[in-house]
N, C-alpha and C positions, 0 to 999 in steps of 0.2 A: 931343827930351828930354821934353817935356810928354806926348807920346803914349806914350812908354815908361812914364812914371810912372802915367798913366791905366790902362794895361794891367795894371800891377802891382797897383794899388788894386782893379781889377775882379777880378783873380784872388784876392786876399785876401778880398774880399767873398763871392765864390762859395765859397771854402773855409770861411769862417765859417758861411755858410748851410748847407753840407753837414754840418758838424759839429753844428750846432743841430738839423737835421732828423733826424740819426741818434741823437740822445740820446733816452732813453725819456721819455715824457710823464709828468709828475707825476701821482700817484694823485689823482683828483678827490675820492675819499672816503678820508680818513685812517683810517677805521675798518675798511676792507676786510681788511687783514691780521689785525686782531684778530677780525673776524667769522669768517674762515677758521679761525683757531685754536679759536674757540669751537665751530664746527661739527665740527672734528676731535675735540675733547674729547667733544662730545655723541655723536658716532658711536662712539667707543671705549667710552663709558659704555653705549650701547645694546647693543654687542657683548658687553660684560661681563654685562649683565643677561640677554641671550639665552642666554649660556653657563650662567649660574646657573639659569635656568628649565629649560634642557635637562637639567642634572644633577638638578634636583629631580624632573623628570618621570621620568627613568630610575630614581631612587630609589623613586618611587611604583610604577612598573611592576614593579620587582624585588620590592618588598614585597607587592604583590598576588599576584604569581606564587608567592612562598614561602607565602603564606597559603593559596592554592588547593592547592598541593602538600601542605601540612600537613593541610588539611581532608580531602583525598582519602585521605591515608595513615591518618588517624584513622577515616575511614569504612570503609576496607578492613579495618582492624584490628578495628573493632567488628562488622563483618559476618562476620569469620572465626569458625567454630564453636569452641566451647570444650568442654573435657572435661566440665564440669558440664552443659552443654546436651545433649551426647550421652547422658550418663547419665540425665538426666531424660526423654529421649525414647526410651530403650531399652525393649524388651519385657521384662516381668517374667519372671523365671526359671521360675516355676511355670507361667505361661501358655505359655511356649515349649515346655515338655515335653509339652503336651497339645493344641496347636492344629494338629498335623499338618504343620508346616513344618520344614525343617531349620534349624539354628541355628548361629550363631557366637557363642560365649561369650568375653568378654574379662574377665579378672581385672585390675583396675587400682587405682590410688590417686591422689589429687590431687597428692601430692608426687612422683610418678613422672615424671621428665623424659622417659623413653622413651615413656611413654603420651602425654604432651603433644605430643611430636614427631610422633606418628602421627594426631593429631586430624584434620588436613586429609584424609588418605587414607581414614581410617575414615568420615568424613562423606561423601566422594565415593562410596565403596563402598556405603554405606547408601542413598544416593540412587539407585544403579543396581540394587541387589538387595533393597532394603528391602521390596518387595512380595512377595518370594518366600522371603526368609530372615529368621529372627528374629535381630536384633542385640541381644544380651543383655550387660549390663555389671554385674559384681559387684565391689563395693568391698571390698578385702581388709582395710580398717580396720574393717569391721563384722564382729564375731564371729558374726553370724547365718550368715555364709557359711563358717564354719570347717569344717563337714563337707565342703562342696564343695572348699575349699582342700586339705583332706587327701586327698579322693577323687582329685582330679586332680593331686596332688603339686605344688602351686604353691609354688615357692621363689624365683621371680624374676618380675617383671612388666615389661611386659605379658605375660600368659600366655593364649594362645588355645586354645580347644577347639572342634572341629567336631563337631556332633551331627547324626545323621540324623533322618529324620521321626519316628522312634520315641523320640528322645531319647537314643540310645546314642552314646557317644563313638567316633568312627572315626579321628580324627587330632588332632594338636595342634602348636602352634608356640610358641616362647618368645622374647621380646625383639622388638625392632623388625623388622618384616617389610616387604619391598618390596611396594608396592601391586599390582604385576603378579602376584606369587606368590599373594597373598591373593585377587585377582580370579580367577585360574585355578582355585584351590581352590573358590571359591564357585560358579563356573560348573559345575564337576564335581559339586559338592554338590547343586545344583539339579537337575541331570540324572541324579542317582543313579548317577554313574560314579566309579571309583576316583580319589581325589585325586592330582594329579601330584606334590604335595609333602606326604608323610605327616607329616613332622616338619621343623621349622626352628628354628634357634637364632640369635638376633641380640642386639644390645645390650640389657641388662636393668637394672632397678633391683632390688637384692637385697631380699628380703622374708623375714622370719622369723615364721611364723604363731604361734609360741609367745609372742611379746611383744605381740601385738595383743589388745585387749580392748575391751569395751563394745558392747552390742547397740544397734542403732538402724536408721535408714533405710539400706538398702544403697546408696543414691545420695547419702548425706550427705557423701561425700568426707572422712570422718574427723571431721565436725563433732560437736557434742554429741548424744548419743543422744536419740531421741524415742520416745514410747510407741507 
């Protein structure tokens, strides 16, 4: 009987020991859980700051890119030739009649949208043929050129007249013209060959020479007359 009781007590002691050893040890540092929470909050805070910094960096990159594109666009726009610049660089009509070169005479006006539309092509053609052809521009707003307006029957602009080396008109074109057509005509003009396109009609701005008045600089684009 005593042996049976001793065995039972020994079994209970072993069971108690097993239960005690399987229980988790108490945290020696009661602040550990709080420290973990603090670190987690700090990590989330750092992630939020990093995300904000990334967004700010993207905003700066986009702003710089837009500024560069805007600057490039303004630079290209400022570098684009203007109707005024072409007129100021044109060969005077009187000189074109006597310098022995063929000429391309353009009747134009500053308000002429068709004339403005052809500025780029005319500048390119002048760059290619300017050393062999006189590029002349006559402002229809200047009554000084009224005799030429009447002579070449200008009633719409731009109006182009091709002159040979002697200053005689051999062909004409009215309105916006494709660059290739003008280029082919200039090539033939330089080589004293028949022009492939003797006449051409494109989009024009209507012009009535009877209502234009005021003598002045033929390149004034309709500005106040000068002496």
